[in-house]
C-alpha positions in Angstrom: -0.2 -12.0 -35.9 0.0 -9.3 -32.4 2.4 -10.3 -29.6 0.6 -9.8 -26.1 2.8 -7.2 -24.1 2.7 -9.2 -20.7 4.9 -10.2 -18.4 4.7 -13.8 -17.1 5.4 -12.7 -13.5 5.3 -16.2 -11.8 8.2 -17.1 -14.3 9.8 -13.8 -13.8 10.1 -14.3 -9.9 11.4 -17.4 -10.6 13.9 -16.7 -12.6 15.2 -13.7 -10.0 14.8 -16.2 -7.4 17.1 -19.1 -9.2 19.7 -16.2 -9.9 19.7 -14.9 -6.8 20.0 -18.6 -5.2 23.1 -19.6 -7.5 24.7 -15.8 -6.2 24.2 -16.9 -3.0 25.8 -20.4 -3.4 28.8 -19.1 -5.0 29.3 -16.7 -2.2 29.4 -19.8 0.8 31.3 -22.6 -1.9 34.1 -20.2 -2.2 34.7 -19.7 1.8 34.9 -23.5 1.7 36.2 -24.3 -1.4 38.8 -21.6 -2.5 42.0 -23.0 -3.9 43.6 -19.8 -5.6 45.8 -17.1 -4.1 45.1 -16.7 -0.6 46.6 -12.9 -0.1 48.8 -12.0 2.7 48.4 -8.4 2.6 48.5 -6.7 5.8 49.3 -9.8 7.7 52.3 -9.5 10.8 54.6 -12.6 10.8 55.3 -13.0 15.0 58.8 -13.3 15.6 57.7 -16.9 17.0 57.4 -18.1 13.6 60.9 -16.9 12.3 62.9 -19.6 10.8 59.8 -21.9 10.2 58.0 -22.7 6.6 55.2 -21.0 6.5 51.8 -22.0 6.0 49.3 -18.5 5.5 45.7 -19.0 7.1 43.0 -16.9 4.9 40.0 -17.2 3.2 39.2 -20.3 5.2 42.0 -22.1 3.4 45.6 -23.0 4.2 48.0 -21.8 1.6 50.3 -23.3 0.6 47.5 -26.7 1.2 50.3 -29.2 0.3 53.8 -28.2 2.2 57.7 -30.0 2.5 59.7 -29.4 4.6 62.9 -31.5 5.9 63.2 -33.7 8.7 63.9 -31.5 11.8 62.2 -28.8 10.1 59.6 -26.1 11.7 56.2 -25.3 10.1 54.5 -22.2 11.5 50.8 -21.5 10.8 50.0 -17.5 10.5 46.2 -16.0 10.4 46.1 -13.6 8.3 42.4 -13.1 8.2 41.1 -9.6 7.9 38.5 -9.7 10.4 38.2 -11.8 13.5 38.1 -15.2 12.9 39.9 -17.7 14.8 41.6 -21.0 13.3 43.4 -23.8 14.5 46.0 -26.4 13.1 45.1 -29.8 14.5 46.7 -32.9 13.5 44.2 -35.3 11.9 45.9 -38.0 14.2 47.6 -37.5 17.7 50.3 -35.6 16.5 49.5 -31.5 17.7 46.5 -29.4 18.4 47.2 -25.8 18.5 45.6 -23.0 20.8 42.3 -20.8 18.8 44.9 -18.7 16.6 43.1 -15.1 16.2 44.4 -13.3 13.0 47.8 -12.0 13.2 48.6 -15.1 15.7 50.9 -18.3 15.0 51.5 -21.5 16.2 54.8 -23.3 15.2 55.8 -27.2 14.9 58.8 -28.9 14.8 58.3 -32.2 12.9 61.0 -34.6 13.6 60.3 -37.3 11.7 59.6 -38.3 8.0 56.1 -38.5 6.9 52.7 -37.5 6.0 50.4 -35.3 8.4 47.1 -34.5 7.2 45.8 -31.7 9.0 42.4 -29.4 9.4 41.2 -26.3 11.9 39.1 -27.7 14.5 36.3 -24.8 14.1 36.3 -25.1 10.6 36.5 -29.0 9.7 36.2 -28.2 5.8 39.8 -26.6 6.4 42.3 -29.1 5.6 45.8 -29.7 4.3 48.9 -31.8 4.4 52.7 -31.4 6.0 55.2 -33.5 4.1 58.5 -33.8 6.1 60.9 -35.1 3.5 64.0 -37.4 5.0 
């Protein structure tokens, strides 16, 4: 029995396209669904965030995704993106809407009453998180 040395070119091309597509999809899916550690290296926390519970924005995520503060406490969101990608912190209700935050900029907000306050980024709506205010 003799094996053919011919290569099935259409099958090789199809396999290459599938492998490339998987790699590209993984790249984009990581941007929108990352739940791993968000590095805050080279992120400067502005003085207007002093004393607040910090939420770091990097790799299209809020970290931590759920933050707890005591009633009357403050939360500060700091954009730690390494490139000029702006973000916001925007309440899902009528609570607050930060301005567009450039890298190393921060926005702080006090939470006077207990409750659960989901929020998102207006620029990147797939970015979601929650502030839980304990009594």
